[in-house]
C-alpha positions as CSV (number, residue, x, y, z in Angstrom):
1,M,4.7,23.4,6.4
2,N,4.3,20.5,4.0
3,T,4.8,21.7,0.4
4,R,3.4,18.6,-1.4
5,D,0.5,19.5,-3.6
6,D,-1.6,16.5,-2.5
7,N,-1.5,17.7,1.1
8,R,-2.5,21.3,0.4
9,T,-6.1,22.5,0.9
10,F,-7.8,24.8,-1.6
11,S,-11.2,26.1,-0.6
12,F,-13.8,28.8,-1.3
13,E,-15.8,31.1,1.1
14,L,-19.4,32.2,0.5
15,F,-21.8,34.4,2.4
16,P,-25.5,33.7,2.8
17,P,-27.6,35.7,0.3
18,K,-30.2,38.1,1.7
19,T,-32.9,37.3,-0.9
20,A,-34.4,34.4,-2.8
21,E,-33.0,35.9,-6.0
22,G,-29.6,36.1,-4.5
23,M,-29.8,32.4,-3.5
24,E,-30.7,31.4,-7.0
25,K,-27.7,33.3,-8.3
26,L,-25.4,31.7,-5.7
27,K,-26.5,28.3,-6.8
28,G,-25.1,29.0,-10.3
29,T,-21.9,30.4,-8.8
30,V,-21.4,27.4,-6.7
31,A,-21.9,25.1,-9.7
32,E,-19.1,27.0,-11.5
33,L,-16.8,27.0,-8.5
34,N,-17.4,23.4,-7.5
35,A,-16.6,22.2,-11.0
36,V,-12.8,22.8,-10.4
37,G,-12.8,20.5,-7.3
38,P,-12.2,22.6,-4.1
39,K,-11.7,20.7,-0.9
40,Y,-14.7,22.5,0.7
41,F,-16.8,25.6,0.8
42,S,-17.1,27.7,4.0
43,C,-20.1,29.8,4.7
44,T,-20.1,32.9,6.9
45,Y,-22.4,33.2,9.9
46,G,-25.2,35.6,10.6
47,A,-25.8,36.0,14.3
48,G,-29.4,35.9,15.3
49,G,-32.8,36.1,13.6
50,S,-33.2,36.0,9.9
51,T,-29.5,36.3,9.1
52,R,-28.8,33.1,11.0
53,E,-31.6,31.3,9.2
54,R,-30.0,32.4,5.9
55,T,-26.8,30.7,7.0
56,F,-28.7,27.5,7.8
57,E,-30.5,27.7,4.4
58,T,-27.2,28.1,2.5
59,V,-25.4,25.4,4.5
60,D,-28.3,23.0,4.1
61,W,-28.4,23.5,0.4
62,L,-24.7,23.0,0.0
63,C,-24.9,19.8,2.0
64,A,-27.8,18.5,-0.1
65,Q,-25.6,18.9,-3.2
66,G,-23.0,16.6,-1.6
67,I,-20.5,19.4,-1.1
68,E,-18.2,19.3,1.9
69,T,-19.2,22.4,3.8
70,A,-17.6,24.2,6.8
71,P,-20.1,26.6,8.4
72,H,-18.7,29.6,10.3
73,L,-19.8,29.5,14.0
74,A,-19.5,32.8,15.9
75,C,-19.9,32.6,19.6
76,I,-20.1,36.1,20.9
77,G,-23.5,37.0,22.5
78,S,-24.7,33.3,22.5
79,D,-25.1,31.0,25.5
80,E,-24.0,27.4,25.5
81,A,-27.4,26.0,24.9
82,E,-27.8,28.1,21.8
83,I,-24.5,27.1,20.4
84,R,-25.2,23.5,21.2
85,G,-28.4,23.7,19.2
86,I,-26.6,25.0,16.2
87,V,-23.9,22.4,16.4
88,E,-26.5,19.6,16.7
89,H,-28.3,21.0,13.6
90,Y,-25.0,20.8,11.7
91,I,-24.4,17.2,13.0
92,G,-27.8,16.3,11.5
93,Q,-26.6,17.7,8.2
94,G,-23.4,15.6,8.2
95,I,-21.1,18.5,8.8
96,H,-17.5,17.6,9.8
97,R,-15.8,21.0,9.5
98,I,-16.5,24.1,11.5
99,V,-14.8,27.5,11.3
100,A,-14.8,28.6,15.0
101,L,-14.8,32.4,15.5
102,R,-15.5,34.9,18.3
103,G,-17.5,37.1,15.8
104,D,-17.9,40.8,15.7
105,M,-18.8,42.5,18.9
106,P,-22.2,44.1,18.5
107,S,-22.2,47.9,19.1
108,G,-23.4,48.9,22.5
109,M,-23.0,45.3,23.9
110,G,-22.1,45.4,27.6
111,S,-20.4,42.5,29.4
112,S,-23.7,41.1,30.5
113,G,-24.6,40.4,26.8
114,L,-21.4,38.6,25.8
115,G,-23.0,35.1,26.4
116,S,-21.2,31.9,27.5
117,F,-18.2,32.4,25.3
118,R,-16.1,35.6,25.3
119,Y,-13.3,34.3,23.0
120,A,-12.9,31.8,20.1
121,N,-10.6,29.6,22.2
122,E,-13.5,29.0,24.6
123,L,-15.7,27.9,21.7
124,V,-13.0,25.6,20.4
125,A,-12.5,24.1,23.9
126,F,-16.3,23.6,24.2
127,L,-16.4,21.8,20.8
128,R,-13.6,19.5,21.8
129,R,-15.0,18.8,25.3
130,D,-18.4,17.9,24.1
131,Y,-17.8,16.5,20.6
132,G,-14.3,15.1,20.7
133,E,-12.8,14.7,17.3
134,R,-16.2,14.9,15.5
135,F,-15.1,18.2,13.8
136,H,-12.1,19.5,11.9
137,I,-11.9,22.9,13.5
138,E,-10.5,25.9,11.6
139,V,-9.8,29.2,13.4
140,A,-8.9,32.7,12.3
141,A,-5.3,34.0,12.1
142,Y,-4.2,37.6,11.4
143,P,-0.8,38.0,9.8
144,E,-1.1,41.8,10.0
145,F,-2.6,41.4,13.5
146,H,-6.2,41.8,14.7
147,P,-7.3,45.4,14.7
148,Q,-8.5,45.1,18.3
149,A,-5.4,43.5,19.6
150,P,-3.4,45.8,21.9
151,N,-0.1,44.7,20.4
152,A,1.4,41.9,18.2
153,D,2.5,39.8,21.2
154,A,-1.0,39.8,22.7
155,D,-2.5,38.8,19.3
156,L,-0.1,35.9,18.9
157,A,-0.8,34.7,22.4
158,N,-4.5,34.8,21.6
159,F,-3.9,32.7,18.5
160,K,-1.9,30.2,20.5
161,R,-4.7,29.8,23.0
162,K,-7.0,28.8,20.1
163,V,-4.5,26.3,18.8
164,E,-3.9,24.8,22.3
165,A,-7.7,24.5,22.8
166,G,-7.8,22.0,19.9
167,A,-7.9,23.8,16.5
168,N,-6.8,21.7,13.5
169,A,-5.9,24.5,11.1
170,A,-6.2,28.2,10.6
171,I,-7.4,30.5,7.9
172,T,-5.9,34.0,7.7
173,Q,-7.5,37.3,7.1
174,Y,-6.7,38.4,3.6
175,F,-3.6,40.4,3.0
176,F,-1.5,41.6,0.0
177,N,2.0,41.5,1.5
178,P,3.4,37.9,1.5
179,D,6.2,38.9,3.8
180,A,3.5,39.6,6.5
181,Y,2.3,36.0,6.2
182,F,5.8,34.4,6.2
183,E,6.9,36.4,9.2
184,F,3.7,35.4,11.0
185,V,4.3,31.8,10.3
186,E,7.9,32.1,11.5
187,L,6.7,33.7,14.8
188,C,4.3,30.8,15.2
189,D,7.0,28.3,14.6
190,E,9.0,30.0,17.4
191,Q,6.1,29.5,19.7
192,G,5.7,25.8,18.8
193,I,2.6,26.5,16.7
194,T,2.8,24.0,13.9
195,L,-0.7,23.6,12.5
196,P,-1.4,24.5,8.9
197,I,-2.0,28.2,8.5
198,V,-3.8,28.7,5.1
199,P,-3.7,32.1,3.6
200,G,-7.0,33.9,2.9
201,I,-7.0,35.3,-0.6
202,M,-9.2,38.2,-1.7
203,P,-9.5,38.8,-5.5
204,I,-9.4,42.4,-6.5
205,T,-12.4,43.4,-8.6
206,N,-13.8,46.6,-7.0
207,Y,-11.5,49.1,-5.4
208,T,-14.2,51.0,-3.4
209,Q,-15.5,47.8,-1.9
210,L,-12.0,46.5,-1.2
211,A,-10.9,49.8,0.5
212,R,-14.0,49.7,2.7
213,F,-13.5,46.1,3.8
214,S,-9.8,46.6,4.4
215,D,-10.3,49.7,6.6
216,A,-12.8,47.8,8.6
217,C,-10.8,44.6,9.2
218,G,-7.3,46.0,9.4
219,A,-6.0,44.5,6.2
220,E,-3.4,46.7,4.7
221,I,-3.5,47.6,1.0
222,P,0.1,48.5,0.1
223,R,0.5,52.1,-1.1
224,Y,1.5,51.2,-4.7
225,I,-1.6,49.0,-5.1
226,R,-3.9,51.6,-3.6
227,K,-2.5,54.3,-5.8
228,R,-2.7,52.3,-9.0
229,L,-6.3,51.3,-8.2
230,E,-7.3,54.9,-7.5
231,A,-5.8,56.0,-10.8
232,Y,-8.1,53.6,-12.7
233,G,-11.1,55.5,-11.4
234,D,-14.3,53.8,-12.9
235,D,-12.4,51.7,-15.4
236,K,-13.6,48.3,-14.1
237,S,-11.8,46.2,-16.7
238,A,-8.4,47.9,-15.8
239,I,-9.1,47.4,-12.1
240,R,-9.8,43.7,-12.7
241,A,-6.8,43.2,-14.9
242,F,-4.4,44.9,-12.5
243,G,-6.0,43.2,-9.5
244,H,-5.7,39.8,-11.1
245,E,-1.9,40.2,-11.7
246,V,-1.4,41.5,-8.1
247,V,-3.2,38.6,-6.5
248,L,-1.8,36.0,-8.9
249,D,1.7,37.0,-8.0
250,L,0.8,36.9,-4.3
251,C,-0.6,33.4,-4.6
252,R,2.5,32.2,-6.5
253,R,4.8,33.6,-3.9
254,L,2.8,32.0,-1.1
255,L,2.7,28.6,-2.7
256,D,6.3,28.7,-3.7
257,G,7.1,29.6,-0.1
258,G,5.4,26.6,1.2
259,A,1.9,27.8,2.1
260,P,-0.4,24.7,2.9
261,G,-3.1,25.9,0.5
262,L,-5.3,28.9,-0.3
263,H,-8.7,29.9,0.9
264,F,-10.5,32.2,-1.6
265,Y,-12.9,34.9,-0.4
266,T,-15.1,34.7,-3.5
267,M,-17.7,37.3,-2.5
268,N,-20.2,35.0,-4.1
269,Q,-18.7,35.6,-7.5
270,A,-17.0,33.0,-9.6
271,D,-15.0,34.7,-12.4
272,A,-12.1,36.3,-10.6
273,T,-11.5,33.3,-8.4
274,L,-11.6,30.8,-11.2
275,A,-9.3,32.9,-13.3
276,L,-6.7,32.7,-10.5
277,W,-7.4,29.0,-9.9
278,R,-6.8,28.1,-13.6
279,E,-3.7,30.2,-14.1
280,L,-2.2,28.7,-10.9
281,K,-3.2,25.2,-12.2
282,L,-4.4,24.2,-8.8
283,P,-5.2,20.6,-8.2
284,A,-8.7,19.3,-7.7
285,A,-9.4,17.7,-4.3
286,R,-11.2,14.8,-5.9
């Protein structure tokens, strides 16, 4: 991995707000975050109906501000014509980055409802086949392994298929153990996987929320961190202060070890991410 600062990518992730009030709040958050000069913002994807429209609304607004935007595109449950329509919409907005994902399997979905694409590598292959090099394609990586993977080898093989289908880079699920990331990168190197694997960073501001997310996505909270956070109870300021130091140390160790950037899961909040950004003295992309 290249360790030169000018080749690293620092970016922020948002999710589409559910209400008009939330959208107005997000606009203020984006203004604060964008002021430090990230490479791009990604926006998570709502599959179907009003949730998808909120994704479009958020992405369209970001593009209208002249902000480089990478929409998430989840393929499970969608047919090729549906995905093509979404991609053409993004082309019309001047999008050049896409985060290509399988997406969460809806509960109760049988094989007949999976759509044209069962896995993210099939979506990546479709984008490359029909749109060539139009898009810089990011895919997901799991240093602590996908919770639905039968074993570590199968998970790594699945990641390799996405890379071979034409991915340019990967963004990891968040984690708090840097050794998990470095071991994953080493395993990838052994498989000839050399694309940039950017660590996903989750600021710690709310223990209850973090524990719920982590249990759902398979991200491990190390025991010492979990116990310290539990001990703070409802003391929000103590949770934030401890969480900041934990994640700051994680980021420093990742960057010192050669990580090709950082991708911050902002949770549509600016303060915690900006505190990390400024203390790390991260470079602006412009």
